[in-house]
C-alpha positions as CSV (number, residue, x, y, z in Angstrom):
1,M,-1.8,28.0,6.9
2,K,-1.4,25.6,4.1
3,A,1.5,23.2,3.4
4,A,2.2,20.3,1.1
5,S,4.6,18.6,3.7
6,G,5.2,18.8,7.4
7,H,8.7,17.6,8.5
8,F,9.7,16.3,11.9
9,V,13.4,16.8,12.3
10,L,14.8,14.8,15.2
11,K,17.1,17.0,17.3
12,K,19.0,14.1,18.8
13,G,19.1,12.3,15.5
14,K,18.1,8.9,16.8
15,Y,15.3,6.8,15.3
16,R,15.1,4.7,18.4
17,D,13.7,7.8,20.3
18,L,10.5,7.2,18.2
19,A,10.1,3.5,19.1
20,K,7.6,4.0,22.0
21,V,5.4,6.5,20.3
22,F,5.5,5.3,16.7
23,P,2.6,2.8,16.9
24,D,0.3,5.6,18.1
25,I,1.7,8.0,15.4
26,L,1.1,5.4,12.6
27,K,-2.4,4.6,13.8
28,T,-3.3,8.3,14.1
29,F,-1.9,8.9,10.6
30,L,-3.8,6.1,9.1
31,E,-7.1,7.0,10.8
32,E,-6.8,10.7,10.0
33,T,-6.0,10.0,6.4
34,E,-8.7,7.2,6.1
35,Q,-6.0,4.7,5.1
36,V,-6.5,2.1,7.8
37,P,-6.1,-1.4,6.3
38,E,-9.2,-3.5,6.5
39,D,-7.3,-6.4,7.9
40,E,-6.1,-5.8,11.5
41,D,-3.1,-8.2,10.8
42,V,-1.9,-5.9,8.0
43,L,-1.8,-2.9,10.5
44,K,0.0,-5.0,13.0
45,M,2.6,-6.0,10.4
46,F,3.2,-2.3,9.4
47,I,3.7,-1.4,13.1
48,Y,6.0,-4.4,13.7
49,L,8.2,-3.9,10.7
50,N,8.7,-0.2,11.5
51,Q,9.2,-1.0,15.3
52,V,12.0,-3.5,14.6
53,D,13.9,-0.9,12.5
54,L,13.3,1.9,15.0
55,E,14.6,-0.2,17.9
56,R,17.7,-1.0,15.9
57,N,18.1,2.8,15.3
58,V,17.8,2.4,11.5
59,K,15.5,4.1,9.0
60,P,12.1,2.5,9.0
61,E,9.8,2.1,6.0
62,G,7.0,4.5,7.2
63,Y,3.9,4.4,5.2
64,N,4.8,5.3,1.6
65,R,1.8,4.0,-0.4
66,K,-0.5,5.6,-2.8
67,G,-3.1,7.6,-0.9
68,K,-4.2,11.0,0.3
69,M,-1.0,11.4,2.3
70,R,2.3,9.5,2.9
71,L,4.4,9.2,6.0
72,V,8.0,9.1,4.7
73,F,11.4,8.5,6.3
74,P,13.9,10.0,3.8
75,L,17.4,8.6,3.2
76,N,20.4,10.3,4.8
77,R,18.4,12.6,7.1
78,K,17.2,11.9,10.7
79,E,13.6,13.1,10.1
80,F,10.3,11.9,8.8
81,Y,7.6,13.9,7.1
82,I,4.0,13.8,6.1
83,R,3.4,14.6,2.4
84,G,0.0,15.4,1.0
85,T,-1.1,15.3,-2.6
86,S,-1.4,19.1,-2.6
87,R,-1.0,22.1,-0.3
88,G,-3.7,22.1,2.3
89,S,-4.6,22.7,5.9
90,E,-5.0,18.9,6.5
91,V,-1.2,18.4,6.3
92,V,-0.7,21.2,8.8
93,R,-3.4,20.0,11.2
94,L,-2.1,16.4,11.2
95,S,1.5,17.5,11.5
96,E,0.6,19.6,14.5
97,K,-1.2,16.7,16.1
98,I,1.8,14.4,15.6
99,S,4.1,17.1,16.9
100,R,2.1,17.2,20.1
101,M,2.3,13.4,20.4
102,L,6.1,13.6,20.0
103,S,6.4,16.3,22.6
104,K,4.3,14.3,25.0
105,A,6.6,11.3,24.5
106,K,9.6,13.7,25.1
107,V,11.0,13.2,21.6
108,S,13.0,16.4,20.9
109,H,12.1,17.7,17.4
110,D,11.5,20.7,15.2
111,V,8.6,21.0,12.7
112,E,9.4,22.5,9.3
113,W,7.1,23.1,6.4
114,D,7.5,22.4,2.6
115,K,11.1,21.3,2.7
116,L,11.0,18.6,0.0
117,S,13.8,18.4,-2.4
118,S,12.9,18.5,-6.1
119,A,13.6,14.7,-6.3
120,E,11.1,14.0,-3.5
121,E,8.4,16.1,-5.1
């Protein structure tokens, strides 16, 4: 299977449900996409800023920088998604890995594929 985006729709609709597992998700995402910052403090900052928002139950920043993939929290929807630069099996593989992490952390979610609006593309 190939996809350009993998979406994690939160069934309970609460960002704070992600707070405990998000540091591991972000680290895995950055490692798998070869986007780990060289400076450890930069990584800690990304985690901290996202954690603060998640714990307050508000939309976090995610990791929406130029690169092979992005980890995006869209406006007005309780979900986040991984977006690749093109359709491929890497998006699917990484999405499935993150879905397993969410399930293990008991975060109720559904995974959907290629659900970007025209504005997001």
